[in-house]
C-alpha positions in Angstrom: -28.1 302.5 66.4 -26.7 305.9 65.9 -25.7 307.2 62.4 -22.1 307.2 63.5 -22.2 303.6 64.8 -24.1 302.5 61.7 -21.5 303.8 59.3 -18.6 302.6 61.5 -20.1 299.1 61.5 -20.6 299.3 57.7 -16.9 300.3 57.3 -15.7 297.5 59.4 -17.7 294.9 57.5 -16.5 296.4 54.1 -12.9 296.2 55.4 -13.2 292.6 56.4 -14.9 291.7 53.1 -12.2 293.6 51.1 -9.4 291.3 52.4 -8.3 289.0 49.6 -9.9 285.7 49.9 -7.3 283.0 50.8 -9.8 280.3 51.8 -9.4 278.9 55.3 -5.9 280.3 55.4 -7.0 283.8 56.3 -9.4 283.9 59.3 -11.6 286.8 60.2 -12.2 286.3 63.9 -14.6 288.2 66.2 -13.4 287.7 69.7 -15.6 288.3 72.8 -15.5 291.5 75.0 -11.9 292.9 74.6 -11.7 294.5 78.1 -12.1 291.1 79.8 -9.5 288.3 80.6 -11.0 285.8 78.2 -10.3 287.9 75.2 -6.9 289.6 76.4 -5.2 286.4 77.9 -6.7 283.6 75.8 -8.5 284.5 72.6 -6.1 287.1 71.3 -2.9 285.1 71.7 -4.6 281.9 70.5 -5.9 283.3 67.2 -3.0 285.6 66.5 0.0 283.6 67.7 -0.7 280.0 68.8 -2.8 278.8 66.0 -0.8 280.4 63.2 2.5 279.1 64.7 1.0 275.5 64.8 0.0 275.8 61.2 3.5 276.9 60.1 2.3 280.5 59.6 0.0 279.4 56.8 -2.9 281.2 58.6 -3.2 285.0 59.0 -5.7 286.2 61.5 -7.7 289.5 61.4 -9.0 289.9 64.9 -11.7 292.2 66.2 -14.1 292.0 69.2 -17.8 292.2 70.0 -17.5 295.8 71.1 -15.9 296.7 67.8 -18.4 295.2 65.5 -21.2 296.6 67.6 -23.8 293.9 66.7 -26.4 292.9 69.2 -28.0 289.6 69.9 -28.0 286.9 67.3 -26.8 289.4 64.6 -23.3 288.7 65.4 -23.5 285.0 64.3 -25.7 285.6 61.2 -22.8 287.0 59.1 -21.0 283.7 59.4 -23.4 282.2 56.7 -22.5 285.2 54.4 -18.8 284.7 54.9 -18.3 288.1 56.6 -16.8 286.4 59.6 -15.1 283.1 59.8 -15.0 282.7 63.6 -17.1 284.3 66.3 -16.8 284.1 70.0 -20.0 285.4 71.7 -22.0 284.8 74.8 -24.5 281.9 74.3 -27.3 283.9 75.8 -26.9 286.6 73.2 -28.0 284.3 70.4 -30.9 282.3 71.9 -33.4 284.1 69.9 -32.2 282.3 66.8 -31.2 279.2 68.7 -33.3 278.5 71.8 -31.7 275.2 72.4 -28.6 277.1 73.7 -30.6 278.7 76.6 -30.8 275.2 78.2 -27.1 275.4 79.0 -27.1 278.4 81.3 -30.3 278.2 83.4 -30.3 280.3 86.7 -29.2 278.2 89.7 -28.5 275.1 87.5 -24.9 275.0 88.4 -23.9 276.7 91.7 -20.2 276.1 91.5 -17.5 275.8 88.8 -17.3 272.0 89.0 -21.0 271.6 88.3 -20.7 274.2 85.5 -18.1 272.1 83.8 -20.1 268.9 84.0 -23.1 270.7 82.5 -21.2 272.3 79.6 -19.4 269.0 78.8 -22.7 266.9 78.9 -24.6 269.5 76.7 -21.8 270.1 74.2 -23.1 267.6 71.5 -26.6 269.1 71.7 -25.3 272.6 71.3 -23.0 271.4 68.4 -26.0 270.1 66.5 -28.1 273.2 67.2 -25.4 275.6 66.2 -24.9 273.8 62.9 -28.6 273.9 62.2 -29.2 277.5 63.1 -26.1 279.2 61.9 -24.2 276.8 59.6 -21.3 276.8 62.0 -19.1 274.3 63.9 -18.9 274.6 67.8 -15.2 274.7 68.8 -15.2 275.6 72.5 -17.3 276.6 75.4 -15.9 278.8 78.3 -17.7 280.5 81.1 -17.2 284.0 82.4 -17.1 284.2 86.2 -20.4 283.4 88.1 -23.1 285.8 87.3 -24.0 287.6 90.5 -26.2 290.5 91.6 -25.2 294.0 92.0 -27.7 296.5 93.6 -27.9 300.1 94.5 -30.4 299.3 97.3 -29.9 297.1 100.3 -31.4 293.6 100.3 -31.3 290.7 102.7 -32.4 287.9 100.5 -33.9 287.3 97.1 -37.4 288.1 98.3 -36.3 291.7 98.8 -36.1 292.0 95.0 -39.8 292.1 94.7 -41.0 295.3 93.0 -37.6 296.3 91.8 -36.2 296.7 88.3 -33.2 294.3 87.6 -31.1 294.1 84.5 -30.9 290.4 83.6 -28.1 288.8 81.7 -30.4 286.7 79.5 -34.1 285.8 79.0 -33.9 282.8 81.4 -32.4 285.1 84.1 -35.2 287.5 83.4 -37.7 284.6 84.0 -36.0 283.9 87.3 -36.1 287.5 88.4 -39.8 287.9 87.4 -40.7 284.8 89.4 -39.4 286.7 92.4 -41.8 289.5 91.7 -39.3 291.8 90.2 -39.1 293.2 86.7 -36.5 291.9 84.4 -35.0 294.6 82.2 -33.2 294.1 78.9 -30.2 296.4 78.7 -26.9 295.9 76.7 -23.8 295.3 78.8 -22.3 298.6 77.8 -25.2 300.6 78.9 -25.7 299.1 82.3 -23.4 301.3 84.4 -25.2 304.4 83.2 -28.6 302.8 83.8 -27.7 302.0 87.4 -26.3 305.5 88.0 -29.5 307.1 86.6 -31.8 304.8 88.6 -33.4 303.2 85.6 -32.7 299.9 87.3 -31.9 299.1 90.9 -29.8 296.0 90.2 -28.1 294.1 87.5 -26.5 290.7 87.0 -23.1 289.9 85.5 -19.8 288.2 86.5 -18.1 289.7 89.6 -14.9 290.6 87.8 -16.7 291.6 84.6 -18.8 294.1 86.7 -15.7 295.4 88.3 -13.9 296.0 85.1 -17.0 297.6 83.6 -17.2 300.1 86.5 -20.3 298.7 88.1 -18.7 298.8 91.5 -18.6 302.6 91.2 -22.3 303.0 90.6 -23.7 300.3 93.0 -23.4 299.8 96.8 -24.0 296.0 97.3 -23.1 292.7 95.8 -24.9 289.4 96.4 -22.8 286.4 95.4 -25.4 283.7 94.6 -24.9 282.9 90.9 -28.6 283.8 90.0 -27.5 284.4 86.4 -25.6 281.2 85.7 -22.2 281.6 84.1 -22.6 283.4 80.8 -20.8 280.8 78.7 -18.9 282.1 75.7 -19.2 279.8 72.7 -16.6 279.8 69.9 -17.9 278.8 66.4 -16.5 278.6 63.0 -18.4 278.7 59.7 -18.8 275.2 58.3 -17.5 276.2 54.9 -14.3 277.4 56.5 -14.1 274.4 58.8 -14.4 272.0 55.8 -11.6 273.7 54.0 -9.2 272.5 56.7 -7.7 269.0 56.1 -8.6 266.3 58.7 -5.1 266.8 60.2 -5.6 270.5 60.5 -9.0 270.1 62.0 -7.5 267.7 64.7 -4.7 270.2 65.4 -7.2 273.1 65.8 -9.5 271.2 68.2 -6.6 269.9 70.2 -5.0 273.4 70.5 -8.2 275.2 71.3 -9.0 272.8 74.1 -5.4 272.8 75.6 -4.4 276.4 75.0 -7.7 278.2 75.4 -10.6 276.2 76.8 -8.9 274.3 79.7 -6.8 277.2 81.0 -9.7 279.7 80.7 -12.0 277.4 82.8 -9.2 277.3 85.5 -9.0 281.1 85.5 -12.7 281.6 85.7 -12.8 279.8 89.0 -10.2 282.2 90.3 -11.7 285.2 88.9 -15.1 284.8 90.5 -13.4 285.3 93.9 -11.0 287.9 92.6 -14.0 290.0 91.4 -15.6 289.9 94.8 -12.3 290.8 96.4 -12.0 293.8 94.1 -15.5 295.0 94.5 -15.4 294.8 98.2 -11.7 295.8 98.8 -10.9 292.7 100.6 -8.5 289.8 99.9 -6.2 289.6 97.0 -6.8 291.5 93.8 -5.1 293.9 91.3 -6.3 297.4 90.7 -8.2 300.1 92.6 -10.7 298.6 95.0 -14.4 299.4 95.2 -16.1 299.5 98.6 -19.3 297.5 98.0 -20.9 295.6 100.8 -20.9 291.9 100.4 -24.4 290.5 101.4 -24.2 287.0 102.8 -26.2 284.4 101.0 -29.4 284.1 103.0 -30.4 280.7 104.5 -32.9 279.2 102.2 -32.0 281.3 99.1 -30.3 278.3 97.4 -33.3 276.2 97.9 -35.5 279.1 96.7 -33.4 279.5 93.6 -33.6 275.8 92.7 -37.3 275.8 93.3 -37.8 278.7 90.8 -35.6 276.9 88.3 -37.7 273.8 88.5 -41.1 275.4 88.7 -40.7 278.5 86.5 -37.6 278.7 84.4 -37.2 275.1 83.2 -40.8 274.8 82.0 -40.6 278.2 80.2 -37.5 277.1 78.3 -39.1 273.6 77.5 -42.0 275.5 75.8 -39.6 277.2 73.4 -37.9 274.1 72.1 -39.2 270.9 70.5 -39.7 267.6 72.2 -36.5 266.2 70.9 -34.4 269.0 72.5 -36.1 268.4 75.8 -35.3 264.7 75.5 -31.7 265.6 74.7 -31.5 267.9 77.7 -32.9 265.3 80.0 -30.4 262.7 78.6 -27.4 265.1 79.2 -27.8 267.9 81.6 -30.6 266.2 83.4 -28.5 263.1 83.9 -25.8 265.0 85.7 -28.1 267.4 87.8 -30.9 265.0 88.6 -33.5 267.4 87.1 -36.1 266.7 84.4 -37.5 269.1 81.8 -41.2 268.5 80.7 -43.0 269.8 77.6 
């Protein structure tokens, strides 16, 4: 981290900590990426308008975003225990180093459509809830996906096998496992640095949501997009510190959970289904979309690639994840996600 970013981050934390403590009535919220729809259309209005209004304006929200706090990986959730942040919205894959149970939610090729993604998230919610409380001392409030995580490349490919020997930015460690099983090299690069890395040839491909990639300018530095969701869905989890949660009355807790489901979670899921296609439209300059089009070539999903992806999931990715968690978590996964997908994880 540069000196400027370091001091800017310290200043932000000091500012948040300097706010007079009003218990759970004042919420310091870190939203997800501020340039994306989830933050702009759902998180921002929910935390700054919807929730305060429902609580008779007894809550005041100080809202920032992942980009502003500039904390990487699990570091963004660790300050919850210190009381620096009260609520954090972050991609589950970012924090799996501290909570490997979460990686079981978003395995590559586990859910190839939005309907299956919802079944997986709903089934696994209790497991994640327990793991987040244990690892971060926090309450899980909501789980929302970004659009399907597809593949952008600067070089032409016909199928997944053509990735062999290439360097690909993965959207998480399980995606990296998937990419390496294809004979490619999974590269860990922060989201904000990907466009430059593609432009400079540091990597030849990268995985993210179609609309997320468009908004981040990836369509200006790549030439092709492959729509198979090899990176899963990049679920965003919203968590609240347990100390803060417990200061709400039971009635307030019920109001919060009802509102976040009805006003944020459910509509955000509906928009995600639309945005996956809108992103493809914007990247390729076809169909309906808003904004300036890119001119990427859409590579049709090759015959057999869905079967290949599922094979790699079963033979490579799922066993690798099972080795990182305890036997009880593997059993919990089999009883939840395994039950709705027909898959079985083994230690």
